[in-house]
C-alpha positions as CSV (number, residue, x, y, z in Angstrom):
1,M,172.8,112.6,29.1
2,N,170.9,110.0,27.2
3,K,170.9,109.8,23.4
4,A,167.2,110.6,23.2
5,G,167.7,113.9,25.0
6,T,166.3,112.9,28.4
7,F,168.1,113.2,31.6
8,E,168.4,110.4,34.0
9,Y,168.2,111.2,37.6
10,E,169.4,109.0,40.3
11,I,167.2,109.3,43.3
12,R,168.9,108.2,46.3
13,R,166.9,107.9,49.5
14,D,168.6,107.7,52.8
15,F,166.5,105.6,55.2
16,R,167.7,105.0,58.6
17,N,165.8,102.4,60.5
18,N,166.9,103.6,63.8
19,Q,164.1,104.5,66.1
20,I,164.5,107.8,67.9
21,V,163.9,107.4,71.6
22,R,163.6,110.5,73.6
23,E,164.3,110.6,77.3
24,V,161.4,111.8,79.5
25,D,162.4,115.1,81.1
26,E,161.0,114.6,84.6
27,R,161.5,118.2,85.6
28,R,159.6,119.5,82.5
29,L,156.8,116.9,83.0
30,R,156.4,117.9,86.7
31,G,156.3,121.6,85.7
32,L,153.6,120.8,83.1
33,W,151.5,119.0,85.6
34,Q,151.9,121.8,88.1
35,S,150.9,124.4,85.5
36,L,147.9,122.2,84.6
37,G,146.9,121.9,88.2
38,V,147.1,125.6,88.8
39,G,145.1,126.3,85.7
40,V,142.4,123.8,86.7
41,V,142.2,125.4,90.2
42,L,141.9,128.9,88.7
43,V,139.2,127.8,86.3
44,L,137.2,126.1,89.1
45,A,137.6,129.2,91.2
46,L,136.4,131.4,88.3
47,L,133.4,129.1,87.6
48,F,132.5,129.0,91.3
49,S,132.7,132.8,91.5
50,A,130.6,133.3,88.4
51,W,128.0,130.8,89.7
52,Q,127.7,132.7,93.0
53,H,127.3,136.0,91.2
54,F,124.6,134.7,88.9
55,E,122.8,133.0,91.8
56,L,122.9,136.3,93.7
57,L,121.4,138.1,90.6
58,R,118.7,135.5,90.3
59,H,117.7,135.8,93.9
60,G,117.7,139.6,93.6
61,Y,115.3,139.3,90.7
62,R,113.1,136.9,92.6
63,L,113.1,139.2,95.6
64,E,112.0,142.1,93.5
65,Q,109.2,140.1,91.9
66,M,108.0,138.9,95.3
67,Q,108.0,142.5,96.6
68,R,105.9,143.5,93.6
69,D,103.5,140.6,94.2
70,R,103.3,141.5,97.9
71,A,102.4,145.1,97.1
72,A,99.7,144.0,94.6
73,E,98.3,141.5,97.2
74,S,98.4,144.3,99.8
75,D,96.4,146.5,97.6
76,I,93.8,143.8,96.9
77,N,93.7,143.0,100.7
78,R,93.0,146.7,101.5
79,H,90.3,146.9,98.8
80,L,88.6,143.7,100.1
81,R,88.7,145.0,103.7
82,L,87.2,148.2,102.7
83,E,84.5,146.4,100.8
84,M,83.9,144.1,103.7
85,E,83.5,147.1,106.1
86,T,81.1,148.7,103.6
87,L,79.0,145.6,103.4
88,R,78.9,145.2,107.2
89,S,77.8,148.8,107.9
90,P,74.6,148.9,110.0
91,Q,73.0,151.5,107.8
92,R,73.4,149.3,104.7
93,I,72.0,146.3,106.5
94,E,69.0,148.3,107.8
95,K,68.4,149.6,104.3
96,L,68.4,146.1,102.8
97,A,66.2,144.8,105.5
98,T,63.6,147.5,105.1
99,E,63.6,147.7,101.3
100,R,64.2,144.1,100.1
101,L,62.8,142.1,103.0
102,G,60.0,144.3,104.0
103,M,61.0,144.6,107.6
104,V,60.1,147.6,109.7
105,T,62.1,149.2,112.4
106,P,60.8,148.3,115.9
107,G,59.2,151.0,118.1
108,D,60.2,151.7,121.7
109,G,57.8,149.3,123.3
110,E,58.5,146.5,120.9
111,T,62.1,146.0,121.7
112,V,63.0,142.9,123.7
113,I,66.5,142.7,125.2
114,L,67.9,139.2,125.9
115,E,70.4,138.8,128.6
116,R,73.0,136.1,128.6
117,V,72.6,133.9,131.6
118,T,75.7,132.2,132.9
119,P,75.3,128.8,134.5
120,P,76.0,128.6,138.2
121,A,79.2,126.8,139.3
122,P,78.7,123.1,140.2
123,P,78.9,122.1,143.8
124,A,82.3,121.2,145.1
125,T,81.4,117.6,146.0
126,S,79.8,116.6,142.7
127,V,81.5,115.0,139.8
128,V,80.8,116.8,136.5
129,A,81.6,115.4,133.1
130,S,83.3,117.8,130.7
131,R,83.6,117.8,127.0
């Protein structure tokens, strides 16, 4: 003890300047790399499986959307065909011709029937140009 009432401590540090060199455990390192390789393969398999699953879902949704679009287009097509047949009907055309265009229906003696004439076959010895 010191006269002033303070304690003196002697701090002693033990420093060793020897570097610690560990040997590489080859068996443990090989096991680590094998475990890492197996883990990477499993993760890749899992990612590939998930990718296939989500692609299948996406294609399923696209297929459903395309089927809905096809059904809607089929309805529109049916409606347009019905409208086209309605507009083509002879009764409607006759009504429009008489009312809007002022045409009259022909009588029995006023009707002229045109026959289609087919051209005769060319003689066998002649040369005929074709289109």
